[in-house]
Short mmCIF file of the C-alpha atoms (twelve columns), coordinates in Angstrom:
data_MODEL
# 
_entry.id   MODEL 
# 
loop_
_atom_site.group_PDB 
_atom_site.id 
_atom_site.type_symbol 
_atom_site.label_atom_id 
_atom_site.label_alt_id 
_atom_site.label_comp_id 
_atom_site.label_asym_id 
_atom_site.label_seq_id 
_atom_site.Cartn_x 
_atom_site.Cartn_y 
_atom_site.Cartn_z 
_atom_site.pdbx_PDB_model_num 
ATOM 1   C CA . MET A 1   -3.313  -44.975 30.048  1 
ATOM 2   C CA . LYS A 2   -1.207  -42.530 28.038  1 
ATOM 3   C CA . THR A 3   -1.895  -38.841 28.629  1 
ATOM 4   C CA . LEU A 4   -2.129  -36.224 25.889  1 
ATOM 5   C CA . ALA A 5   -2.428  -32.442 26.168  1 
ATOM 6   C CA . LEU A 6   -4.472  -30.828 23.402  1 
ATOM 7   C CA . VAL A 7   -2.948  -27.366 23.476  1 
ATOM 8   C CA . THR A 8   -5.234  -24.381 22.984  1 
ATOM 9   C CA . ALA A 9   -5.224  -20.810 24.319  1 
ATOM 10  C CA . VAL A 10  -7.318  -18.876 26.777  1 
ATOM 11  C CA . ALA A 11  -8.267  -16.516 23.911  1 
ATOM 12  C CA . ALA A 12  -9.428  -19.431 21.746  1 
ATOM 13  C CA . SER A 13  -11.925 -20.773 24.277  1 
ATOM 14  C CA . GLY A 14  -15.112 -21.834 22.492  1 
ATOM 15  C CA . HIS A 15  -13.717 -21.192 19.006  1 
ATOM 16  C CA . ASP A 16  -11.982 -24.494 18.184  1 
ATOM 17  C CA . ASP A 17  -14.610 -26.695 16.508  1 
ATOM 18  C CA . ASP A 18  -12.124 -29.584 16.291  1 
ATOM 19  C CA . LEU A 19  -11.496 -29.830 20.016  1 
ATOM 20  C CA . VAL A 20  -14.555 -31.732 21.274  1 
ATOM 21  C CA . PRO A 21  -14.523 -34.321 18.444  1 
ATOM 22  C CA . LEU A 22  -10.821 -34.944 19.066  1 
ATOM 23  C CA . LEU A 23  -11.305 -35.289 22.822  1 
ATOM 24  C CA . ASP A 24  -14.047 -37.839 22.209  1 
ATOM 25  C CA . ALA A 25  -11.984 -39.719 19.629  1 
ATOM 26  C CA . CYS A 26  -8.977  -39.843 21.951  1 
ATOM 27  C CA . ALA A 27  -11.124 -41.349 24.695  1 
ATOM 28  C CA . ASP A 28  -12.367 -44.000 22.258  1 
ATOM 29  C CA . ALA A 29  -8.742  -44.728 21.278  1 
ATOM 30  C CA . GLY A 30  -7.694  -45.280 24.880  1 
ATOM 31  C CA . LEU A 31  -5.952  -41.952 25.408  1 
ATOM 32  C CA . HIS A 32  -6.510  -39.676 28.372  1 
ATOM 33  C CA . ALA A 33  -6.641  -36.312 26.600  1 
ATOM 34  C CA . ARG A 34  -7.181  -32.892 28.154  1 
ATOM 35  C CA . ALA A 35  -7.662  -29.505 26.535  1 
ATOM 36  C CA . VAL A 36  -5.214  -27.106 28.198  1 
ATOM 37  C CA . ALA A 37  -4.172  -23.540 27.376  1 
ATOM 38  C CA . TRP A 38  -0.535  -22.889 26.584  1 
ATOM 39  C CA . ASP A 39  -0.734  -19.618 28.510  1 
ATOM 40  C CA . ASP A 40  -2.172  -21.178 31.686  1 
ATOM 41  C CA . PRO A 41  0.707   -20.919 34.188  1 
ATOM 42  C CA . THR A 42  -0.810  -23.570 36.483  1 
ATOM 43  C CA . VAL A 43  -0.331  -26.447 33.991  1 
ATOM 44  C CA . SER A 44  2.439   -28.954 34.727  1 
ATOM 45  C CA . TRP A 45  3.414   -30.059 31.226  1 
ATOM 46  C CA . ALA A 46  5.715   -32.822 32.454  1 
ATOM 47  C CA . ARG A 47  2.618   -34.745 33.561  1 
ATOM 48  C CA . PHE A 48  1.715   -35.426 29.917  1 
ATOM 49  C CA . ASP A 49  3.225   -38.049 27.644  1 
ATOM 50  C CA . ALA A 50  2.857   -35.620 24.733  1 
ATOM 51  C CA . ALA A 51  1.513   -32.142 23.960  1 
ATOM 52  C CA . LEU A 52  -0.290  -31.725 20.634  1 
ATOM 53  C CA . LEU A 53  -0.552  -28.126 19.428  1 
ATOM 54  C CA . ARG A 54  -4.118  -27.511 18.357  1 
ATOM 55  C CA . SER A 55  -5.432  -23.955 18.753  1 
ATOM 56  C CA . PRO A 56  -2.856  -21.649 20.385  1 
ATOM 57  C CA . TRP A 57  -4.223  -19.040 17.994  1 
ATOM 58  C CA . ASP A 58  -2.961  -15.953 19.801  1 
ATOM 59  C CA . TYR A 59  0.676   -16.931 19.203  1 
ATOM 60  C CA . THR A 60  0.888   -14.471 16.302  1 
ATOM 61  C CA . GLU A 61  0.608   -11.592 18.787  1 
ATOM 62  C CA . ARG A 62  3.009   -13.204 21.281  1 
ATOM 63  C CA . LEU A 63  5.461   -15.148 19.150  1 
ATOM 64  C CA . PRO A 64  8.646   -14.844 21.275  1 
ATOM 65  C CA . GLU A 65  6.674   -15.831 24.392  1 
ATOM 66  C CA . PHE A 66  5.025   -18.729 22.571  1 
ATOM 67  C CA . LEU A 67  8.296   -20.077 21.167  1 
ATOM 68  C CA . ALA A 68  9.896   -19.849 24.614  1 
ATOM 69  C CA . TRP A 69  6.961   -21.851 25.978  1 
ATOM 70  C CA . CYS A 70  7.403   -24.427 23.189  1 
ATOM 71  C CA . ALA A 71  11.084  -24.784 24.079  1 
ATOM 72  C CA . HIS A 72  10.168  -25.379 27.713  1 
ATOM 73  C CA . VAL A 73  7.539   -27.998 26.851  1 
ATOM 74  C CA . ASP A 74  9.965   -29.680 24.466  1 
ATOM 75  C CA . ARG A 75  12.344  -30.201 27.395  1 
ATOM 76  C CA . VAL A 76  9.783   -31.942 29.608  1 
ATOM 77  C CA . THR A 77  7.565   -33.897 27.219  1 
ATOM 78  C CA . ASP A 78  7.086   -34.562 23.502  1 
ATOM 79  C CA . LEU A 79  5.909   -31.547 21.526  1 
ATOM 80  C CA . LEU A 80  3.854   -32.273 18.420  1 
ATOM 81  C CA . ASN A 81  4.718   -31.035 15.935  1 
ATOM 82  C CA . PRO A 82  8.441   -30.835 16.815  1 
ATOM 83  C CA . LEU A 83  10.084  -27.667 18.085  1 
ATOM 84  C CA . ASN A 84  12.312  -27.104 15.048  1 
ATOM 85  C CA . VAL A 85  9.261   -27.389 12.787  1 
ATOM 86  C CA . VAL A 86  7.230   -24.953 14.898  1 
ATOM 87  C CA . ARG A 87  10.029  -22.373 14.939  1 
ATOM 88  C CA . TRP A 88  10.252  -22.576 11.141  1 
ATOM 89  C CA . ASN A 89  6.545   -22.752 10.364  1 
ATOM 90  C CA . THR A 90  5.337   -19.846 12.524  1 
ATOM 91  C CA . ASP A 91  6.954   -17.359 10.098  1 
ATOM 92  C CA . LYS A 92  5.975   -17.558 6.440   1 
ATOM 93  C CA . HIS A 93  9.533   -16.974 5.282   1 
ATOM 94  C CA . TYR A 94  9.430   -20.795 5.096   1 
ATOM 95  C CA . LEU A 95  7.819   -20.312 1.670   1 
ATOM 96  C CA . ALA A 96  11.148  -18.991 0.378   1 
ATOM 97  C CA . ASP A 97  12.908  -22.108 1.690   1 
ATOM 98  C CA . LEU A 98  10.448  -24.360 -0.111  1 
ATOM 99  C CA . ALA A 99  10.662  -22.333 -3.325  1 
ATOM 100 C CA . THR A 100 14.455  -22.654 -3.222  1 
ATOM 101 C CA . VAL A 101 14.185  -26.457 -3.348  1 
ATOM 102 C CA . GLY A 102 11.780  -26.393 -6.300  1 
ATOM 103 C CA . ILE A 103 8.313   -26.283 -4.725  1 
ATOM 104 C CA . PRO A 104 5.909   -24.102 -6.761  1 
ATOM 105 C CA . VAL A 105 4.598   -21.484 -4.344  1 
ATOM 106 C CA . VAL A 106 2.387   -18.443 -4.837  1 
ATOM 107 C CA . PRO A 107 4.879   -15.799 -6.058  1 
ATOM 108 C CA . THR A 108 5.995   -13.860 -2.999  1 
ATOM 109 C CA . HIS A 109 8.042   -10.695 -2.486  1 
ATOM 110 C CA . PHE A 110 9.250   -10.252 1.105   1 
ATOM 111 C CA . VAL A 111 9.675   -6.778  2.570   1 
ATOM 112 C CA . GLU A 112 11.745  -6.451  5.736   1 
ATOM 113 C CA . PRO A 113 11.280  -3.795  8.466   1 
ATOM 114 C CA . ASP A 114 14.214  -1.653  7.302   1 
ATOM 115 C CA . ALA A 115 12.770  -1.224  3.772   1 
ATOM 116 C CA . GLU A 116 11.087  1.883   2.382   1 
ATOM 117 C CA . PRO A 117 7.459   0.789   1.885   1 
ATOM 118 C CA . MET A 118 6.549   2.634   -1.321  1 
ATOM 119 C CA . GLU A 119 9.820   1.658   -2.996  1 
ATOM 120 C CA . ALA A 120 9.251   -1.985  -2.068  1 
ATOM 121 C CA . LEU A 121 5.702   -1.859  -3.411  1 
ATOM 122 C CA . ALA A 122 6.841   -0.202  -6.645  1 
ATOM 123 C CA . THR A 123 9.482   -2.892  -7.149  1 
ATOM 124 C CA . PHE A 124 6.896   -5.602  -6.608  1 
ATOM 125 C CA . LEU A 125 4.405   -4.081  -9.059  1 
ATOM 126 C CA . ALA A 126 7.131   -3.603  -11.660 1 
ATOM 127 C CA . THR A 127 8.059   -7.269  -11.318 1 
ATOM 128 C CA . PHE A 128 4.576   -8.785  -11.370 1 
ATOM 129 C CA . ASP A 129 1.979   -7.969  -14.015 1 
ATOM 130 C CA . THR A 130 -1.016  -8.418  -11.741 1 
ATOM 131 C CA . ALA A 131 -4.312  -6.516  -11.622 1 
ATOM 132 C CA . GLU A 132 -4.689  -7.212  -7.892  1 
ATOM 133 C CA . PHE A 133 -2.334  -8.123  -5.098  1 
ATOM 134 C CA . VAL A 134 -2.291  -9.061  -1.424  1 
ATOM 135 C CA . VAL A 135 -0.476  -7.471  1.511   1 
ATOM 136 C CA . LYS A 136 0.028   -9.678  4.559   1 
ATOM 137 C CA . PRO A 137 2.449   -10.032 7.482   1 
ATOM 138 C CA . THR A 138 4.748   -13.046 7.578   1 
ATOM 139 C CA . VAL A 139 3.501   -13.909 11.071  1 
ATOM 140 C CA . SER A 140 -0.262  -14.167 10.878  1 
ATOM 141 C CA . ALA A 141 -3.198  -16.565 11.179  1 
ATOM 142 C CA . GLY A 142 -6.727  -16.563 9.801   1 
ATOM 143 C CA . ALA A 143 -5.950  -13.777 7.275   1 
ATOM 144 C CA . ARG A 144 -5.390  -11.300 10.117  1 
ATOM 145 C CA . ASP A 145 -3.939  -7.967  8.932   1 
ATOM 146 C CA . THR A 146 -4.254  -9.227  5.352   1 
ATOM 147 C CA . GLN A 147 -5.911  -7.215  2.571   1 
ATOM 148 C CA . ARG A 148 -6.519  -7.386  -1.168  1 
ATOM 149 C CA . TYR A 149 -5.756  -4.326  -3.319  1 
ATOM 150 C CA . GLY A 150 -6.028  -3.228  -6.951  1 
ATOM 151 C CA . ARG A 151 -3.153  -1.509  -8.762  1 
ATOM 152 C CA . ASP A 152 -5.052  1.774   -8.431  1 
ATOM 153 C CA . GLN A 153 -4.869  1.475   -4.614  1 
ATOM 154 C CA . GLN A 154 -1.099  1.780   -4.290  1 
ATOM 155 C CA . PHE A 155 -1.279  4.628   -1.759  1 
ATOM 156 C CA . ALA A 156 -3.554  2.653   0.586   1 
ATOM 157 C CA . ALA A 157 -1.480  -0.497  0.113   1 
ATOM 158 C CA . GLY A 158 1.730   1.420   0.815   1 
ATOM 159 C CA . ASN A 159 0.241   2.733   4.056   1 
ATOM 160 C CA . HIS A 160 -0.696  -0.827  5.023   1 
ATOM 161 C CA . VAL A 161 2.866   -1.994  4.359   1 
ATOM 162 C CA . ALA A 162 4.232   0.965   6.332   1 
ATOM 163 C CA . ARG A 163 2.030   0.216   9.347   1 
ATOM 164 C CA . LEU A 164 3.291   -3.369  9.484   1 
ATOM 165 C CA . LEU A 165 6.926   -2.367  9.002   1 
ATOM 166 C CA . ASP A 166 6.598   0.265   11.743  1 
ATOM 167 C CA . GLN A 167 5.584   -2.589  14.055  1 
ATOM 168 C CA . GLU A 168 8.846   -4.381  13.135  1 
ATOM 169 C CA . ARG A 169 6.878   -6.991  11.187  1 
ATOM 170 C CA . SER A 170 8.069   -8.443  7.897   1 
ATOM 171 C CA . VAL A 171 5.581   -8.207  5.024   1 
ATOM 172 C CA . MET A 172 4.633   -10.397 2.078   1 
ATOM 173 C CA . LEU A 173 3.409   -9.032  -1.248  1 
ATOM 174 C CA . GLN A 174 1.726   -11.569 -3.536  1 
ATOM 175 C CA . PRO A 175 -0.219  -11.382 -6.811  1 
ATOM 176 C CA . TYR A 176 -3.889  -12.097 -6.210  1 
ATOM 177 C CA . LEU A 177 -4.629  -15.268 -8.177  1 
ATOM 178 C CA . ALA A 178 -8.007  -14.900 -9.889  1 
ATOM 179 C CA . SER A 179 -8.532  -18.658 -9.727  1 
ATOM 180 C CA . VAL A 180 -9.322  -18.407 -6.016  1 
ATOM 181 C CA . ASP A 181 -12.565 -16.555 -6.800  1 
ATOM 182 C CA . ARG A 182 -13.633 -19.392 -9.116  1 
ATOM 183 C CA . CYS A 183 -12.206 -22.432 -7.370  1 
ATOM 184 C CA . GLY A 184 -11.334 -21.356 -3.838  1 
ATOM 185 C CA . GLU A 185 -8.524  -23.054 -1.936  1 
ATOM 186 C CA . THR A 186 -7.960  -26.776 -1.567  1 
ATOM 187 C CA . ALA A 187 -6.610  -27.941 1.789   1 
ATOM 188 C CA . LEU A 188 -5.173  -31.452 2.048   1 
ATOM 189 C CA . LEU A 189 -4.920  -33.000 5.504   1 
ATOM 190 C CA . TYR A 190 -2.242  -35.537 6.437   1 
ATOM 191 C CA . PHE A 191 -2.035  -37.453 9.698   1 
ATOM 192 C CA . ASP A 192 1.225   -39.232 10.552  1 
ATOM 193 C CA . GLY A 193 2.274   -38.811 6.924   1 
ATOM 194 C CA . GLN A 194 -0.901  -40.426 5.571   1 
ATOM 195 C CA . PHE A 195 -3.459  -38.551 3.467   1 
ATOM 196 C CA . SER A 196 -6.708  -38.269 5.413   1 
ATOM 197 C CA . HIS A 197 -9.084  -35.919 3.579   1 
ATOM 198 C CA . ALA A 198 -9.437  -32.698 1.631   1 
ATOM 199 C CA . ILE A 199 -11.696 -29.686 1.954   1 
ATOM 200 C CA . ARG A 200 -12.569 -26.745 -0.257  1 
ATOM 201 C CA . LYS A 201 -12.420 -23.250 1.206   1 
ATOM 202 C CA . SER A 202 -14.030 -20.234 -0.466  1 
ATOM 203 C CA . ALA A 203 -12.100 -17.052 -1.220  1 
ATOM 204 C CA . GLN A 204 -11.452 -15.139 2.002   1 
ATOM 205 C CA . LEU A 205 -10.500 -11.694 0.692   1 
ATOM 206 C CA . ALA A 206 -13.330 -9.721  -0.888  1 
ATOM 207 C CA . PRO A 207 -12.560 -6.638  -3.025  1 
ATOM 208 C CA . GLY A 208 -12.701 -3.464  -0.960  1 
ATOM 209 C CA . GLU A 209 -12.821 -5.329  2.351   1 
ATOM 210 C CA . GLY A 210 -10.607 -3.938  5.110   1 
ATOM 211 C CA . ALA A 211 -7.820  -5.900  6.754   1 
ATOM 212 C CA . ARG A 212 -9.074  -8.688  8.988   1 
ATOM 213 C CA . GLN A 213 -8.453  -8.442  12.723  1 
ATOM 214 C CA . ALA A 214 -9.905  -11.745 13.954  1 
ATOM 215 C CA . PRO A 215 -7.203  -14.476 13.872  1 
ATOM 216 C CA . MET A 216 -9.764  -17.279 13.502  1 
ATOM 217 C CA . ALA A 217 -11.485 -16.379 10.212  1 
ATOM 218 C CA . LEU A 218 -11.991 -19.415 7.979   1 
ATOM 219 C CA . GLY A 219 -14.468 -18.608 5.202   1 
ATOM 220 C CA . ASP A 220 -16.994 -21.100 3.845   1 
ATOM 221 C CA . ILE A 221 -15.767 -24.690 4.216   1 
ATOM 222 C CA . ALA A 222 -17.052 -27.752 2.352   1 
ATOM 223 C CA . ALA A 223 -15.916 -31.334 1.960   1 
ATOM 224 C CA . GLY A 224 -13.808 -31.655 -1.150  1 
ATOM 225 C CA . SER A 225 -11.509 -33.911 -3.084  1 
ATOM 226 C CA . ALA A 226 -7.923  -33.487 -4.208  1 
ATOM 227 C CA . THR A 227 -6.851  -33.992 -7.793  1 
ATOM 228 C CA . VAL A 228 -3.935  -36.249 -8.630  1 
ATOM 229 C CA . ALA A 229 -1.814  -33.147 -9.271  1 
ATOM 230 C CA . GLU A 230 -2.795  -31.568 -5.955  1 
ATOM 231 C CA . GLN A 231 -2.019  -34.688 -3.963  1 
ATOM 232 C CA . ALA A 232 1.301   -35.137 -5.766  1 
ATOM 233 C CA . LEU A 233 2.300   -31.554 -4.937  1 
ATOM 234 C CA . ALA A 234 1.240   -31.903 -1.299  1 
ATOM 235 C CA . GLU A 235 3.409   -34.987 -0.934  1 
ATOM 236 C CA . ARG A 236 6.351   -33.166 -2.554  1 
ATOM 237 C CA . VAL A 237 5.872   -30.350 -0.043  1 
ATOM 238 C CA . LEU A 238 5.930   -32.766 2.899   1 
ATOM 239 C CA . ALA A 239 8.976   -34.602 1.545   1 
ATOM 240 C CA . ALA A 240 10.822  -31.302 1.063   1 
ATOM 241 C CA . THR A 241 9.887   -30.235 4.588   1 
ATOM 242 C CA . ALA A 242 11.233  -33.494 6.004   1 
ATOM 243 C CA . ARG A 243 14.551  -32.874 4.254   1 
ATOM 244 C CA . LEU A 244 14.777  -29.205 5.221   1 
ATOM 245 C CA . ARG A 245 13.951  -29.861 8.887   1 
ATOM 246 C CA . GLN A 246 15.825  -33.196 9.033   1 
ATOM 247 C CA . LEU A 247 12.813  -35.065 10.336  1 
ATOM 248 C CA . GLU A 248 13.194  -38.678 11.398  1 
ATOM 249 C CA . ALA A 249 9.457   -39.427 11.593  1 
ATOM 250 C CA . PRO A 250 6.318   -38.185 9.825   1 
ATOM 251 C CA . LEU A 251 4.605   -35.122 11.245  1 
ATOM 252 C CA . ALA A 252 1.665   -35.815 13.536  1 
ATOM 253 C CA . TYR A 253 -0.472  -33.627 11.274  1 
ATOM 254 C CA . ALA A 254 0.000   -31.321 8.321   1 
ATOM 255 C CA . ARG A 255 -2.335  -29.175 6.277   1 
ATOM 256 C CA . VAL A 256 -1.233  -28.204 2.785   1 
ATOM 257 C CA . ASP A 257 -3.208  -25.266 1.349   1 
ATOM 258 C CA . LEU A 258 -3.109  -25.006 -2.443  1 
ATOM 259 C CA . LEU A 259 -4.353  -22.628 -5.113  1 
ATOM 260 C CA . ILE A 260 -4.442  -22.938 -8.885  1 
ATOM 261 C CA . GLY A 261 -1.661  -20.816 -10.342 1 
ATOM 262 C CA . ALA A 262 -1.648  -18.658 -13.457 1 
ATOM 263 C CA . ASP A 263 -0.357  -21.681 -15.410 1 
ATOM 264 C CA . GLY A 264 -3.346  -23.798 -14.399 1 
ATOM 265 C CA . GLU A 265 -1.265  -25.975 -12.089 1 
ATOM 266 C CA . PRO A 266 -1.523  -26.157 -8.279  1 
ATOM 267 C CA . CYS A 267 0.855   -24.101 -6.175  1 
ATOM 268 C CA . LEU A 268 1.432   -23.796 -2.446  1 
ATOM 269 C CA . LEU A 269 -0.326  -21.008 -0.582  1 
ATOM 270 C CA . GLU A 270 0.533   -22.085 2.965   1 
ATOM 271 C CA . LEU A 271 1.862   -25.102 4.825   1 
ATOM 272 C CA . GLU A 272 0.139   -25.336 8.198   1 
ATOM 273 C CA . LEU A 273 2.147   -27.365 10.731  1 
ATOM 274 C CA . THR A 274 1.534   -25.510 14.008  1 
ATOM 275 C CA . GLU A 275 -2.156  -24.865 14.701  1 
ATOM 276 C CA . PRO A 276 -4.346  -25.548 11.665  1 
ATOM 277 C CA . SER A 277 -8.025  -26.297 11.774  1 
ATOM 278 C CA . LEU A 278 -8.355  -29.935 10.677  1 
ATOM 279 C CA . PHE A 279 -12.015 -29.803 9.593   1 
ATOM 280 C CA . PHE A 280 -13.241 -32.967 11.283  1 
ATOM 281 C CA . ALA A 281 -16.860 -31.916 10.691  1 
ATOM 282 C CA . GLN A 282 -16.363 -32.087 6.917   1 
ATOM 283 C CA . ALA A 283 -14.739 -35.544 7.017   1 
ATOM 284 C CA . PRO A 284 -16.550 -38.120 9.171   1 
ATOM 285 C CA . GLY A 285 -14.102 -40.506 10.801  1 
ATOM 286 C CA . SER A 286 -11.118 -38.177 10.486  1 
ATOM 287 C CA . ALA A 287 -10.923 -37.369 14.215  1 
ATOM 288 C CA . ALA A 288 -10.862 -41.106 14.943  1 
ATOM 289 C CA . ARG A 289 -8.058  -41.575 12.394  1 
ATOM 290 C CA . LEU A 290 -5.898  -38.945 14.043  1 
ATOM 291 C CA . ALA A 291 -6.618  -40.215 17.550  1 
ATOM 292 C CA . GLY A 292 -5.803  -43.784 16.527  1 
ATOM 293 C CA . LEU A 293 -2.487  -42.733 15.019  1 
ATOM 294 C CA . LEU A 294 -1.614  -40.716 18.120  1 
ATOM 295 C CA . ALA A 295 -2.457  -43.666 20.352  1 
ATOM 296 C CA . SER A 296 -0.195  -45.902 18.254  1 
ATOM 297 C CA . ARG A 297 2.647   -43.387 18.485  1 
ATOM 298 C CA . LEU A 298 2.431   -43.198 22.242  1 
ATOM 299 C CA . ALA A 299 2.066   -46.957 22.628  1 
ATOM 300 C CA . ASP A 300 4.957   -48.043 20.404  1 
ATOM 301 C CA . GLY A 301 7.497   -45.511 21.629  1 
ATOM 302 C CA . THR A 302 7.591   -43.318 18.492  1 
ATOM 303 C CA . VAL A 303 7.022   -40.445 20.902  1 
ATOM 304 C CA . ARG A 304 10.082  -40.062 23.075  1 
ATOM 305 C CA . ALA A 305 9.978   -40.794 26.771  1 
ATOM 306 C CA . ARG A 306 9.188   -37.889 29.047  1 
ATOM 307 C CA . MET A 307 12.083  -36.144 30.702  1 
ATOM 308 C CA . ASP A 308 12.023  -35.274 34.377  1 
ATOM 309 C CA . PRO A 309 11.495  -31.551 34.888  1 
ATOM 310 C CA . ALA A 310 14.558  -29.572 35.873  1 
# 
């Protein structure tokens, strides 16, 4: 029986709603799956045929340590998703890479740690005619340290930017798209390159709400459907990612989060390839689909053979 590590974190214990359904589905698919924490030093990762990243949700606070761990696991077993994808996807500068190759993304102005915060904010507001905007770090999950501001809150927003820059964190400034309050976000889920299901997520950032600190915030989630335009964009995003990262096989999973832009067309908010919630509860049968695809990968050799530990 093939063995699969479902990688979580000590800090995420009890918070990953996808974990139990996926464990059960893996057992039904003939896989011996175990939930193990990436930061548990007693785990021997070479004992697994593959390690599937699921909820290592504290990586945003420990990114160098987490990426070093990923590199170690990649040497002794098969890391899913691949190491070069994880390194790229854990910092939202990837949005600039996708925009460069023609993917419509939420307009984003990046501010680096050596910038002067108020000057950067003034440049952004002079460039974008937006009533509201969002400040967020480029390394973040679950809207942590993210806040929505009006143009009359420039002093508070500048202080937010300054706090993040003082922590040597890069910052993103984005117009707040009013469509999210009407339509929410659409997330499209792909398993092994195949569309599985879509969900609708309500707006997460309320006016006047302080910056989130919990890395696991999700908002209201409901089963949804993707329009033809949304699915076409999601597939363009995945194709562009495959080219940029020189992938030889489809990703084990991908979540493409879309909003409706000012032009009425979908645009990319985030591409989640490292630790996204997959919303099995909103899509009956989806856990079984993923488990079946994983079992096929391990059985037919798509996943590389394990290496002996050094």
